[in-house]
N, C-alpha and C positions, 0 to 999 in steps of 0.2 A: 102814669104806668099802673097796672094793677100788680099788686104782688105777685100773682101767678108770674106775669111778663119778667117780672124782676127777679123771680126765681131762677127762670128759664134763662136769663141773660148770664146770672154768674152759675148759673148750670153750664153755660158756654164758654162762658172763660174761664173756667175748673178744667173744661174737656179740651181747649186748646192749649192750656198748661202743660195738662199732662200728655199730651200727644204731641207737642213740642220739644218734651223730654225724654220721649222714645227716642231709640237712635236705631233700631233694626226691625225688622218686617216683624218677628217675633214679639218683641215688647210693644210693637204697635196694636199687633194682634190683641195682646193680654188689657191694654189700655180703652181700645174698642168696646171688649165685651163688658168690662168692670163699668165703662161709662153709660153702657145701653142698658144695662141690669139694673143700676144704680138707680140712675136720672130717669130713664122712660121704662121701664121695667118691659123690658122685651123680652121675648123667649129665644130668640136667636139672633144669627146674621148671616149673611152669605156674601163674599168679595169675588169677582170677575176680574179678569182683564180684557180689555177690548179692543181691536185694532178696526176703527169704522171704514176705513181706505181697504182694508183688505177683509173685509169683513167677517173676522175671526173676532171668536169668544172663549175664553177656558177658564175653567173653574181654578180659581187659586186657594180659598179658604172659608170656613165655617165653624158654628159654633152655635151653641145649644140645640133650636130645631136642627137636627140633618137631613138633607134631601139625600135620599138614599140611592139615587142613580146622577152621580154628577157627571157621568160619560154622555148622558143624554143631550147636554148644554148646547153644545157644539149644533144637534140638530135641530132642536127647538128653540133656541134661543131669540134668533132673529123674527121668528114669526109669532111672538109672543110679547106682552107688554112690555120685558124687559128691552127686547127690542125697539119697542115703539118710543118708549121712553129715551135711550139713548141716541136714538135719531132726531128726536125733539131736542136734545139739550136740555131738560127741565124734567125736576123730580114728578114721579106719581104716585100719588098715595090712594091705597085701594083700604077702606074700611071693611069691606066683606068679600072676600075672592069670588064663594059663590054665587053670589048675588051680580056678583061682574062675570061672571063666565056664564050665567043663566042670562045676562043681560046680552049673550052674543059677542063679550069682548073677548080678545084673544088672550088667554092665561097658558104659562108656562105648564106644560105637564109635570115638568119636576118637581113644581111648587105645592101642585095639587097632593103629588105623591106624598109628601110630605107633613100633610097634613096641616098645613098654613092656610089661616083662614082672613089674615089680616097682615098686608105688606104696605113697607114704605120702599119704592124704586128710587134710589138718588144716583145718578151719574154723577163719577168722580172727573170733573172739567179742573185742568188746568192752562190756565193760558187760552182758554177757549177752544181747547182740545179735550177731547173723551178721552179719557184713558184708562176708565173700567167702571164698574157698577157694583153698589153697595143696596144689597134687599135687607131690610132690619123686618123680622119676622116675628107675629104672635099667634098663637096657636086659638086665641077667639077673637071676634069681631072687635077692631079697636078704633075709637074716633081720633082722628086725628085732627087738635084746631089748630088756630094758625098760630100762635106761639109755638106749639109742637111742630109746626111745620117748619117755621123759622130756625126752631133750634135743629130740628133733622137737617135741615137746608145746609145752616151753618157749620155741624157736625161735620154733612158729607164735604162742606168745602175744606173745612181745617182737616179733616181726614187725608184728602188727594194732597193737599200740600206738605203735609207731615210723610206722607209715603212717598212723594218725590224727593223730600230732602234724605230721608231714607234711602232711598233708592239711590241717589246723590253719593251718600257717604257712602252706600256699598260698594258702587261703582268705582271708587275712590280708591277704596281699600283694594277692590278685587283687581283693578290697574298696577295698584301698587303690588300686589303679592305678583300679579301677571308679569311686571317689569322685573320684581325678580326671580322669578322664573326664568325669564329670558336672560337675566343676567348669568343665572346658573348653566342655563342650556349653551350659551355664548362661549362661557368658560369651558363646559364640556366639550364643545366643537371646536375652543382650543388646542385641547389634548389630543384629540385625533390626528394621527400621524402615518397612518395606514391606509392605502385606500381600499383594500379587501373589507377592513371594519368601518369605515365611513358611510356606507348606506345606513346600517343599523345604528350606528353613534347620533347620523341625522332624524332619522324617526323616532329614537329615542328622545331626542332633543326636543322634537315638534309637540310629542303626545306631553311633556312635562311644561309644554307654554298653553298650547291650545288643545284640551283631551277632544280627538274625534270619534267616531262612530269608524272610520276608516283612513287611514294614513298609508299612502303608496310613497315611494319615492323610485322615481324613474332615472336611470342612467344611459346618457349618448354614448352610443357606440356602432362606430362604422355608419356613422349618419343615420343610424333607428334608435328609437327608443325603446328601452328595457327595461324592464320594472323587475327592480330587484330586492324590493323589501314591501309587504304587506302586513299593516297592522289593522285588528279589527279589534276593536272594545279594548283596545291597546297589550293586545296578545298576537304573537306573530303567527300568521299566515305562511303557506306556501306561497312564494313570490309566483312560481310556474304553473300552478294549477288553479289560482284562485283566479275567479270568472273577471275577467276586464270590461268594465263601466267605457260607456261611449269616451275613445280616445281626443277626441275633437279641440276640445277647450284644453287637453295637454300639449297637443301639438302644436295648436295657435299659441300655446305662451311658448312653447319651446323656440318657435321662429321667429315671435318678437320680442323677446327675451322682456315680457311686462307681465306683470301679476294680473288676474283676474279672478273677481268672485261673481256668481251666477248662480240664479234660483231658479229651477227647474219646475216650471208651474203643471207639464204635462207628463204622462210614462211614458217617453219616446226616448229614452237616454240610457236602454238599457237596465241596471238595476236600482240605477237611480229614479224613486219615484215622486210624484207629484210634490211639491213642497220642500225637498232637498236642496240642499245648496255644496256647492263646489268650488271648492279654492284653490287656485294655482297659482306658485310661485316659484320663478323657476333660480335655479341654482347657476350662477354666473361664476366661470374661471376664465378672469381676465376678462377678454373682448366676446367669448364663446359663452354657448348656453351649454352646460354640462350635464345639467339634466333638470330634473322639474321635481317639486313637492306638492302634492294632491294631497287634498282632504276632502271627504263627504262629509255631511251630519244631517240626521233627519228633523222634519218641520220644529220639532218643539227644543231642538236645540242648535237654531240658525247661527251660521256664522255672523257678526257685525262688522264695523268698520274698523273695530279694534283690533279683534280677531285679523282682519286683512294685514292692517298696517304691521301685528306682532311677526304674522309669517312672512310679511317682505321682509323685514327687517332681520329675521333669523335666516332667510333664504340667502341675502348677501351675507352674511356672516356664513355659512355653509359653503357660499362660494369662495369665502375666503380660505377656509378649512378643505378646500378640494384643491385649491391652490396648493398649500401648505403640506397637505400630504403629497401632493405630485411633486412637490421641491424633495419632500422627505424619501419619498420613493426614489426617486432620482438620487439623491444620496446614497441611500440604501443600494441600489443597484450599482452605481460607481463603487461604496465598500464592497460588494458584493466580486465585483469585476476585479476586484484590487487583491482581494479574499483569494479568488479565483486563479488570478497569475499568480499568485503568490505559492499555492499549492500546486498548481502547475510545474512552477520553476523547482518545486521540492522534490515533486514525482522524479522530473529530469535529474536532480543532481543525485540522488540516490537509488533511484532502480538499477539493476543489475543487467537485464536486459531490455530487448524491445519490446519483446511481447507481455512482460510482464509491466513494464512501463505505462504501454499505451492501457494494458487494462485499469491499471490505478487512475489513469489520466479518464477514464470512462468514470469510475467513483468520483471521483473530484466533481464532476460534471452532473451528475446526477443531484450532487446539493444543490447546487444552483439552477439546473433545468431537468426537473424532473420528466421522464417519459417515459414509455413502455417497453421501449429498446432502442440501442444507440451501436455503431460498429466504427471501427478505426481502421480506414486501409492508407498502407502506404506502397511507395515505389522500390521495397527492396531487393526487387529481381534484377538480376543484369538487363535483361529484355524490359525494365519501365514498367513492367502491369504492374495493375494495384493489388494487392495481398493484402485483408482484412486480419490483421492481427491478431483482433480484439474484437468483442462482441459480447452485447448482454441482450437480456428479457428478448422480446420477439426476435429479434436479429441475431441471436447469439448462432443459428445454425450457421451464420455465415463464415464463424469462424474459420481460418485456416486457406479458404476457399478465394476465387479470384474471380469479378465480374465475367460474365459471358461473353464481353467484348471490351475492350478497352473504351473503342469509340463510342459506346452508351454513355459511359460516364464523361468523357470529355464533350460528349454532345450536350449533354445536360447542363455543365456549365462552363461551354466555351470561352467565356471572357474571363473565367477567376472569380466569378461575382455568385453568393448564396441566391440558392432557388429552392422554391417548392415545388415539391413533387408527388403528383396523386396516381402516379404509377412506379415502384420501384422494381420491376421484374427485371430492367434492363440493367441494374445495380447487383442481381444475383446471379450465381453460376445457371449455365442452362437446368443442369440436374435438379435445380434446389424452384427453381421458379415456379414450380406447380404445390408444392409446399408451403410457400411464402405467403403470407398473410397478405391482404390486398389493404394498405394501410396506407395515411398520407405520412411523407416524410418530408425532410428539410436537410436538404445536402448541401456542405460546406467545406469548401476546397481548401485545403492547409499548403499556402506560401510561405515559402523561405527563401533566400536570398536569390529572389526573382524565379527559381523554380518549384514548380509543384510538388510537394512530397507527400503527399496523400490526401485522404477524403475522409471528412466527419459525416455520419447520417445519423439523425435523431427522427425516429418514427413516433407517431403517434396516431390516436383514431380519428377517422376521415370525418369525425362529428365533434371532435375538440381538437384542432390544430393548435401547432404554439402560438401562444399570445406574442405580440408585438415587441415587449420587452426580453420576453426569453430569446427572439429571435436578435434581437439587439447585443443580449448579452452573450450570444455563441459567437456572433460577427466580434464583436470587442475582445473574446477569450480567443480567436482565431489565429491572432499574430503570437501570442502565448503559447496556445499548443502548437502551430507550426516550427516554433524554435525548438521545443521539448522535444518533438519528433527528431527535427534535425539532430540535436546534440544526442537523441537516443540512437540514430542511426551511426552517427560519428562515433560515440561509443562502443557501438554492435563490429562497426567496421575496424577500432584498434583491437574490439575483443578476438577479433577472429585473425586480424595482426600477431597479436601477443599469440592466440592457439598455434598459428603456424610457426611462431619462432619458440613455443613449447616444444610444439611437436619437432622443431629440428634439432633445438636443445636435447630433448627426451632422446633421438634418433643417435646426437653426437655421443650423449653421456652412456648408451647401450653400447657402444664401439670399445673393445678390449684395449685397443693401443690408440696412443697420443696421437690427438689431431689439434692443429694450432691452426686459427684464422688470424693473417697478417694485414695490418695495414702498412702506412707508410710510415707510420711512430714505432709500430711494435706491435706485440703479442695483442689481438683484440680479443682474443677467444681462447682458451684452452679445455678440453675438456677433462673430466676427472679422471680418466686414465692416465692423461700426459700426470697429473698433481702426484698420482700413486707411481709412476713409473721413474720420475725426477726428481720426486721428493719435496718438491715446493707445494705451495697448497695453490687453488687454482687464482684467487685475488694475486697472490705473489707473481705466481705466472704471467699475468695480462696487466704486472706491470715492469717486465722484463723487454728486451729485445732478443729477438731467437739466437742472435751469434752469441749469447752470452751462454748458451748451453749446451755450446760446440766445442770440443777440446781443441784448442790451440792447431794441433796440426791440420785440421780439419774446416777451420776457418774460411779459407779461402773458398773452399766449396761451397761451405752454408753459407757465404755473404755472397755469393754468386746467383744461389737457390732464393732470395728473397730480394737483392738488388734490381730495379728497374721493371720489377713486377711485370716478367713476361709474358705474353697472352698466350702461349702454349703452355703446355705439363713438361715438368723433366724431373727425372730423378737423380738421387746424389747419397753417396757411400759415405760416411762422418762418423768420427768416435765422439760420442758425448757425455756428456760427466754430470750427475747426479747432485744434488744438494752436499751428499755426505764425501763427495770427492770420487766415488766411486765412480767407474766410465763403461760403456757398452758400444758396441758397435749399433750403427743404426742406418737404415735405408730412408730415405727423405724422398716421399714424391711430393711434386708440387702440382696445383692444378690452380687456375686464372681465376680471379673472381671480380664478374663486372656485374655493372648494372643493366638496365632494362634499354638506356639507349648505349650500349656497346662500351662505356667508359668503363677502365680499368681502376676498381676498387681494392684491391689487394689480392692476396694469394691462401689458398687453404691447403696446408702441409699436412701429410699422412706419415707420419715416424714407425716406423715398426724395427723391435729389437732384431737384430740377426744372432745374439750372440748362442741362441740354441741350435741355429741351423750351422755356426761355424762349430761350433762343440760337436755336431753330429757329423760335420765332416772330417774331423780331425777321429770323430771317435772311430768311422771309417777306415780313416789312414790306419788309426792304431789298430783297427782290428784286422787290418788287411797284413800287416805287418806281425800283429800276436800269431796268425795264420800260419803266415810264414815262416815266423820263429817256432811255433808251436810244430809245425811240420819239420823243420830242421832237429828241435829239441827229441821228436818221438824218434825220427830216426838214428840220431846219435844214440841217443839212451835205448832203442833195439840193439844196436850194435853193440853196445857196453853191458847191456843186461846180459845178452849171452855166453860173453866170458864170464863175467863174475857169477854167473848161475853154474857153469862147470867149475871154477875156483871154489864155490862154495860149497859142493857136492864132493869134490875128491877133497876138500878139506875135513868133510863131515866122515869119508870114508876113510882116511888119515887118524882122524879121530878114534875112529873103532881098531884100532891095530894097538898091539902091545910096543908103546913109545914111553921113553925117557921124559923125566918130569917137564926137561928145558923144552924137548921136542913138541909135549903136548901144551905147554903153555903158549908155544909161537904159537902151534897151529890153532888152538884157540883162538887167539889173537887174528890171527888169516880169518880165520869163519866171521869173527865177531865185525872185525871190518867191513869184509865183503855183504854181510848181510846187512849193516847199516849203509854203505853203498847201493844195496841194493832199494831199501828205502827211499834214499834221498830221488832215485831213477825215477819209481812208483808214483812218488810226488810229482816230479816234472812234469810226469808222462799225465796225470790225474788232472794237473793244470794246463796242460799244454793241448788237451783233446780238442779237438774241432768238432763238437756235438752239442746238439740241441739240449740244455740243462732241463732237468726236470725240477718242479718244484714239488718241494716235501720235508719232513721232520727233519732238520741238523742240529748235530748236538754242538753246543758251542764249543766246549771244552776241547773237542776231537778237530775240530776246523780250526782251534787256536793252535793246538800242539802241532797239525799238519804244515803250519804257516813258519811255526818257531824252528821246527827238524828244517823247512827249507831254508831259512835265511841262519842256520845254525853257524857255519862257517863262515860267512862275513861277519856275523856277529863276534865272533871267536877274533876272527882275523880284527877287529877295530875294537878290542877290547871291551866289549859290554856285557855287561853282569845282568842276564835276565832273571827276573824273579815271576815265578807263577804263582799264582794265588787262583785257585780255579775252586767253584761251588762244587761240592761234593752229592749236590742231588742230579748233577748233571743235566742242567738248563736244556732244554731247547725252544728253538723258534721254527716257524714255516718259510721255505725259501730256497732259493738257488746256492747251493753250498760253495759252488764254483765262484761267484759272485761276491759271498760273503768273504770267502778268503781274500780274493781279491782286494777287499777292502783292507782287512785286516795287514795284508801284506805292503800296502801302501803306507797305512799307519805307523808299521813295524819299520819300514825302510826309511820313513819320513823323520824316524826318531834316531834312528843309528845315524845317519845323516846330520843333524842337529847337535849329537854329542861326539861328532871327530875332533874336534880339539879342546874338549872339554878335559878337566882333569879328572872329575868322577861322571863314567860315566854307567849308570844304573837305567834298566827298562822295567815298568814294572807292570805285569797284565796281568788283572783279574775280571773273574766273573763273577756274578750273584744273581740270583731269582729275586726280586725285589716286586711283593704282589703279583700282577699278571703280568709284570715288565720283566727282560732279562737285561741287564746292566755289565756293560763291557766298557772300562778304564785301561790306559794306554799311558801311563804315566814318566816320563823321561827327565833328565838332569840335563839338559842342553842347556843351548844360550837364551832359549826364551824366545817369541814372537813380538814385536813392537806393536802397540795399540794401532797406529794405522794400515800396518801388516794384518790384523787380524779381521778388519771389515773386509778384507778381499780376497781372504784365504780360500774362499769356495767358490771364487771367480773362474772361468773358463780360460785357459791361458795366462793365468799369474802366477808366475813363479818367482823366487828371491834364487834359485841355483843357477850358475854360470849358463850362458848358452852352449848345448850341446849336452848338457848333463840332465836338466828337468823340461820336459813338455810345460806344466802346468794345468794339467788334464787332471794327476793322480786324484786330490782332493776332491774336486769338482765330479770325477766319477763316482767317487765313493760316496759325495753327498748325494747324489743322484740314483745311486743302489738302497741306499740306506731308505731315502722318500721311497724310492719303490715300493719297497718291505714293508712302510708304514712305520717308519721309525724315525729317529731322531740323531742327530749329530752335532755335538759342538766340542767349542775348544776354550780352555782356559789358560793363559800363560802366563809369565811374569817375568821380561827379562833377568838375564844372568842366576834364573831357577832354575825356570824349566816348563812343560807345557804337558799338559792332561787333557786327553781327548776322551771324552765319554760318549759310547753308544748304548742307544736305549731301544731294543727293540720289543714287540708283543710276543708274548712267551705262550707256547702249545698248554693246554690242561697238563696236568700231572696225572 
């Protein structure tokens, strides 16, 4: 072996070692450039990848002499010495490219354009298969002797092996990276639990594992494929408007459930051009195909079998994610329905009125099933017709109306099942059918206790009807809605019943005489007037029996009024007792209280206090008696007054004569007593005169003085010492002088009677003006009035005098007269000390 051959063999050994140490394509390129420059004095090299079967050649890398247009390789590679060397599977050494070309041999034009004068064309063969081409370039003619050729051929063989090893390492690393990406993508898919975000999540996971020029995700809906996601170069594009390529492979994949990888060689596949590859993998949800993943790649990014395997694995995990999301969605729907049922129950519990509750129910439904309009109709009327009590959105105009015909509603849901309706005009009143929007509607009857209580209408545009799970949600909530409506209707009936009871109670409250409702136990109800009349509270009266209010003397009549519950009305007159012991005459009218089927439940008693009526009767009798007495007194007084006038006149004449002192004293006494008798007769005539009294100013001092003069004789006869304390200002009031004198006469007469057996008999009469009032007091030293008698002292017909002495009307009439004058009368008494009666009247301005 010559020294050159030995040197070249050593060089080849060094080259083999250097190439073996290179682990990446970049390090291989650098090592190859170093060897060619130092060992072979080359000016450059070029590397090409070759697929002899497909007739493809692609420029990979160059160093040193730069070919200016590598893009032309695919056009002139196979028709030049490059293709000749590849097809021959042997190196080609051209010592002078120009001479080679001039000899008519095929030369690659891009080599000539790079000013290359000599080249060694070295096919890269591994295991008998050409994988590429290495071209060693020289800028001047170069002689390739046998050792050089052997060195270059060995260099090509070593480089092909090193490149295969580097590619194998790269592929392993790439596989590891892609498997790692697959693991991350699978983890991401396991985190997807919502059906609405699942398609985007699948597309993002695919891009993470196998980036592609385009990624489409198809979902199967209603037996048709619908593209829901479109990624172009990793960016989201519109799934609606992005152009669709030929879907034949997608549909075949969906039908068969088997992944497919196809390379399109001709431009007959829409936007898929020659050389494009299409990868389709089915997304399986259990035993059915839920969708398809499709990837598209241009020729220089064609998918390989590893891509196919990764996408197939990822599609299976996507199917698992679809099933998981479906279960999560089902669970979420169940949770939403439970929450919806709870909200519906809450509304039914807290709503005060049917309309308010139905409107709140629509708000609850909007949270679970959005729509453009909703309405709730209920059969609230007595005729059973549906009336829309709540509505929203486009159906709001239905509120408060009824359908044109109830048959229209019943004909839509004849069997009580929910239906989809493309024309909702039959559900609207005739006057609104022209203005109602033409929309799709879901009509759901609301049934509880085996009867249809109402209907729920959910409207949507025709282009977007309710989804299946929204319909299921409404159907699942229909039972809760129906129960809520049933509760609201019951509440409304109870409220109406309470309103009727309240109306009745209010009516009974406004009645100003006692009303009792009795059952077989006792008093079931007593109105406020009964509480005011009897002195017990309403609750106390409703714990009593009516007989307890009746004085024993009238108990038989009262008992007969409530015993047996007569079915016909009756009336009774009894004496009733108040809580304080006072009594009053009462007229009781009883009416039967029956149920709708005629059963006797109790009685309604109307009690009327007839004290005033009896008082008026006694007053009428007293008035008639006083008229008769007045006429008698007037006649007697007139007959007496005439002789008294004569006596007084003659006495006056005699006094004008010359008389002795004894005679003058006697005649003066006659004159004085005659005049006093005339004053008494004048007062009697004034008291007994049967004429209308005029209301006008009354001097209280004069009125009191006249009454004292009228009672002067009986007072003197009874030994009563009258002490007058009259206000010197002469207080006056507005009123009827005769009636006020009658009051004073009654008071003085009672005081005289109270002192008839007392050792000290003093009657003190005072008048005084006190601000804008006039106060009259009459204080006696009689035997006093007991407490129990004081409570009844102004009660009509109540008297402590023996029969035939008093009528029991004096103070009751006086009480009425003082009240009629706007004043008050009060009694203060202490047994064995005396009694003081105080009268207060409004004073006339001075």
